[in-house]
C-alpha positions in Angstrom: -87.7 -60.9 -11.4 -86.7 -57.5 -12.8 -84.9 -54.9 -10.7 -87.9 -52.6 -10.7 -90.2 -55.3 -9.4 -87.8 -56.3 -6.6 -87.5 -52.6 -5.7 -91.3 -52.1 -5.5 -91.7 -55.2 -3.4 -88.9 -54.1 -1.1 -90.4 -50.6 -0.6 -93.9 -52.1 0.1 -92.5 -54.4 2.8 -90.5 -51.6 4.3 -93.5 -49.3 4.3 -95.5 -51.8 6.2 -92.8 -52.1 8.8 -92.6 -48.3 9.1 -96.4 -47.9 9.5 -96.5 -50.6 12.2 -94.2 -48.6 14.4 -91.6 -51.4 14.7 -88.8 -49.1 13.6 -87.9 -46.8 16.5 -84.9 -45.1 15.0 -84.1 -43.4 11.7 -82.7 -46.1 9.4 -80.9 -45.6 6.1 -82.0 -48.6 4.1 -80.4 -49.6 0.9 -82.7 -51.0 -1.7 -81.7 -54.0 -3.9 -79.0 -53.5 -6.4 -79.7 -50.8 -8.9 -82.4 -49.0 -6.9 -82.2 -45.6 -5.2 -81.5 -45.8 -1.3 -84.6 -45.0 0.7 -84.5 -43.1 4.0 -87.2 -44.3 6.5 -88.0 -42.0 9.5 -88.7 -43.6 12.9 -92.3 -44.1 14.1 -93.0 -44.9 17.7 -95.9 -47.1 18.5 -96.9 -44.7 21.3 -96.4 -41.0 21.0 -95.1 -39.2 24.1 -95.9 -35.5 24.6 -94.6 -33.2 27.3 -97.2 -32.6 30.0 -98.6 -29.1 30.5 -97.6 -27.2 33.6 -100.3 -27.8 36.2 -101.6 -24.8 38.1 -102.8 -24.9 41.7 -104.6 -22.7 44.2 -104.8 -23.2 48.0 -107.5 -21.8 50.2 -108.1 -21.7 54.0 -110.8 -19.9 56.0 -109.7 -16.5 57.2 -110.1 -17.3 60.9 -111.0 -20.1 63.3 -111.3 -20.6 67.0 -109.0 -23.0 68.9 -110.2 -26.6 68.5 -112.2 -25.9 65.4 -111.3 -27.7 62.1 -109.3 -25.6 59.6 -110.1 -26.9 56.0 -107.3 -26.7 53.5 -108.6 -26.8 49.9 -106.4 -27.6 46.9 -107.6 -26.7 43.4 -105.5 -28.4 40.7 -106.0 -27.4 37.1 -104.9 -28.9 33.7 -104.4 -25.8 31.4 -103.3 -27.9 28.4 -105.1 -29.1 25.3 -104.7 -32.9 26.2 -105.9 -35.0 29.1 -103.3 -35.8 31.8 -103.0 -38.5 34.5 -101.7 -37.1 37.8 -100.2 -39.3 40.5 -101.9 -38.4 43.8 -99.0 -39.4 46.1 -98.4 -36.7 48.7 -101.4 -34.6 47.8 -104.8 -33.9 49.4 -106.3 -36.2 46.7 -105.1 -39.2 48.7 -107.7 -38.0 51.3 -105.1 -38.6 54.0 -101.9 -37.1 55.4 -99.3 -39.5 54.1 -96.6 -36.9 53.3 -95.7 -33.4 54.5 -96.4 -31.4 51.4 -96.5 -28.0 53.2 -95.0 -26.0 56.0 -96.9 -24.1 58.7 -95.7 -21.2 60.8 -97.3 -19.4 63.7 -96.2 -15.8 64.0 -93.0 -16.7 62.1 -92.2 -19.8 64.2 -92.5 -23.3 62.6 -95.3 -25.6 63.7 -94.2 -29.3 63.6 -95.9 -31.7 61.2 -97.4 -34.6 63.2 -98.6 -36.8 60.3 -97.3 -39.8 58.5 -94.5 -40.0 55.9 -94.8 -43.3 54.0 -92.4 -45.1 51.7 -93.6 -46.1 48.3 -93.0 -48.7 45.7 -94.3 -48.4 42.1 -97.8 -46.9 41.8 -101.0 -48.6 40.7 -103.5 -47.3 38.2 -106.0 -46.3 40.8 -103.5 -43.9 42.4 -103.7 -41.6 39.4 -106.2 -38.8 38.9 -107.4 -38.0 35.4 -107.8 -34.3 34.4 -109.4 -33.5 31.1 -108.2 -30.5 29.1 -108.9 -27.3 31.0 -110.4 -29.3 33.9 -110.0 -28.5 37.6 -110.4 -30.8 40.6 -110.5 -29.9 44.3 -109.6 -31.8 47.4 -109.8 -30.9 51.1 -108.0 -31.9 54.3 -108.2 -30.7 57.8 -105.0 -29.0 59.0 -105.7 -29.7 62.6 -105.3 -33.4 62.0 -101.5 -33.0 61.8 -100.7 -29.5 63.1 -101.3 -28.0 66.5 -103.5 -25.0 65.8 -104.7 -24.5 69.4 -102.5 -21.5 70.1 -103.9 -18.1 69.0 -101.9 -16.2 66.4 -101.4 -15.7 62.7 -100.6 -18.9 60.8 -99.0 -19.1 57.4 -99.2 -22.1 55.2 -96.5 -22.5 52.5 -97.0 -25.3 50.0 -94.1 -27.6 49.2 -96.2 -29.7 46.7 -94.6 -32.1 44.4 -96.7 -34.0 41.8 -94.6 -37.1 41.4 -95.8 -38.1 38.0 -97.8 -36.3 35.2 -98.5 -38.2 32.1 -100.1 -36.8 29.0 -102.7 -38.9 27.0 -102.3 -41.3 25.3 -99.4 -42.3 27.6 -100.4 -45.3 29.7 -100.3 -45.3 33.5 -99.2 -46.5 35.9 -95.5 -46.0 35.2 -92.6 -47.3 37.3 -90.8 -44.8 39.4 -87.9 -44.6 37.0 -90.2 -43.3 34.3 -92.0 -40.6 36.4 -92.1 -37.0 35.2 -92.6 -34.9 38.4 -93.8 -31.3 38.6 -93.8 -28.8 41.4 -96.7 -26.5 40.7 -96.2 -22.9 41.9 -98.7 -22.4 44.7 -98.4 -19.3 46.8 -98.7 -19.2 50.6 -102.0 -18.6 52.4 -102.7 -17.4 55.9 -105.4 -17.4 58.6 -105.8 -16.4 62.2 -106.6 -18.5 65.3 -108.6 -16.2 67.5 -108.4 -16.3 71.3 -111.3 -18.1 73.0 -113.8 -15.7 74.6 -113.2 -15.2 78.3 -115.5 -17.3 80.6 -117.3 -15.2 83.2 
């Protein structure tokens, strides 16, 4: 077989390996004797893109009476051009208080958190929330389930939200904890008033 035919066959085989994504690093490959060396650039079988920075907004009613529910609403938005999968751990999207993801103060004094704080292993696929490009989703929890809001005064809610994993499509989820890419969306504080109960005559 001539040198030129060996070179063409070598390049065809190398090209197939390159397109299949099995070469994950840049390799300088020398062709058979007499041929010009060929540089093959790595190709990953799954592209990984940095996730967009999520945005969030909290809402509470402006006022409530002692003993009434106080609904806390989280609006989470994906501002990027690609879909993302968001791990719901420690967020209202779990539909339960399983982690203290905010702080509450009454007239400048802290109000203790009375909810759960669970330990986690690796997540499952159903613990992720998918957000399409430019999509927003909302979730609600009642603050009175884990905070004592029976004392009249001005209450301030300061978010300490951490989204433990944000994966951009086509990245597959779930991912083990060691591969998580967390985010702390910048959510400003909100406030409300617990009004005194009307005097009984």
